[in-house]
N, C-alpha and C positions, 0 to 999 in steps of 0.2 A: 417825330416824323422819320428820323434816321432808323430808329428801332423797328418801326413798321415796315420800312423798305427792306431792312435786313431780314425780317421774318418772311416777307413775300418771296425774296430771292432764295432763302433756305427752303421754303416750301416747294418752290419750282425745282430746285436741285433734287429734293427727295422724290418728288413725283417723276422726274425724268429717270432717276436711278431705278426706281421700282418698275417703271415702264420698260426700260431696257432689260431688266432681269426677267420679267414675265415674257416679253416678246422673244427673248433668246439672243440678246446682244452679246452674250459671253463667247467663249471659245469652242462651243459645241457645234455639231453639224446641223442643229436645228433645235426645236423645242424638246423638252424632256419626253421620253417615251411614256406611253400609257402604263400606269401601274396595274399589275394583275390584281383582280379582285381577291380579297381574302376569302378563302373557302374553308369549309368545315375540316378541321384537323383530326379530330378523334372520331373516325368513321365507325359505324357499327360493323361488326364482323360479317362479311358476306357468306362465309362458308359454314357457319354454325348458328344455332339459335342465340338470341340475345340473352345475356344473364344480367343479374343485378349490378355487378361490377361495371359492365359495359354502360349501363344507364347512368350510374353514379359518376363515371369519368367522362361522359358526353358533355362537350362544351361547344356552344354555338358561337361563331364569330360575330362581332358587332358590326352593324352596317350604319349608314348615316342616320337611320331612324329606328334603331333597335337591332333586331336580329334579321338575318336574311330569311324571308318567308319561305322560299323554296327549300332551303335546308331544313327548316323546322317541319315543313309539310312532309318532306321525304322521310325524315326520322319518325314522325308520328304515324305516318301511313304504314311504315314497316312494323313499328311496334304494334299497331292495331291489328295488322294481318297476323302477326305471330301470336298475339293474345287470342284472337279468334280461333286460330288453329289449335292452340293449347286447350282452349275451352271445349272445343269439339272433341279432342282426344280425351279430356277428363270426363266428359259426358259419356263417351263410348266405354271407357273403363268402369265408370260407376254403374252403367247399365249391365255390363258383363258381370261385375261383382254382385249386383243385386240378383241376376239370374242364377249365378252359382250358389248364392246363399239360399235362394228359394228352393233350388233343386236339392240342396243338402238338407234343408228343413223338411221337405216332403219325404225324402228317403228315411229320415229319422222317425217320422210319424207313422210310417207304414212298415211295421216289422213284417218279416216274411211269415207265411202261414206254416204251421207245424208240419203239414204234409209235404211242403216244399223243401223243408230242411232234411227230411229223411231220405 
């Protein structure tokens, strides 16, 4: 019976100490200030296109349930836009190259007439 009473008193002391610590019974001016949320540290460069090293060094901060969805969405949106821009540029360059190759092929097939050369 004495042991049970000792455990109940010890439990009450622990609960009181934790309550005082949480409520702010210490020497501060009040409760602890709100912690700033962890934000993305390795930003993608805003002044140039993203390269492979940028992607390999990209690290998303962990949140309570995994990654911060807004950070991931922003990074993926930027990558998607840059990839679409590069794909369009590649298509333009391939089209220009195909046109130049076709023009070169046509000029090689049509030699000048002999009277044009005299």
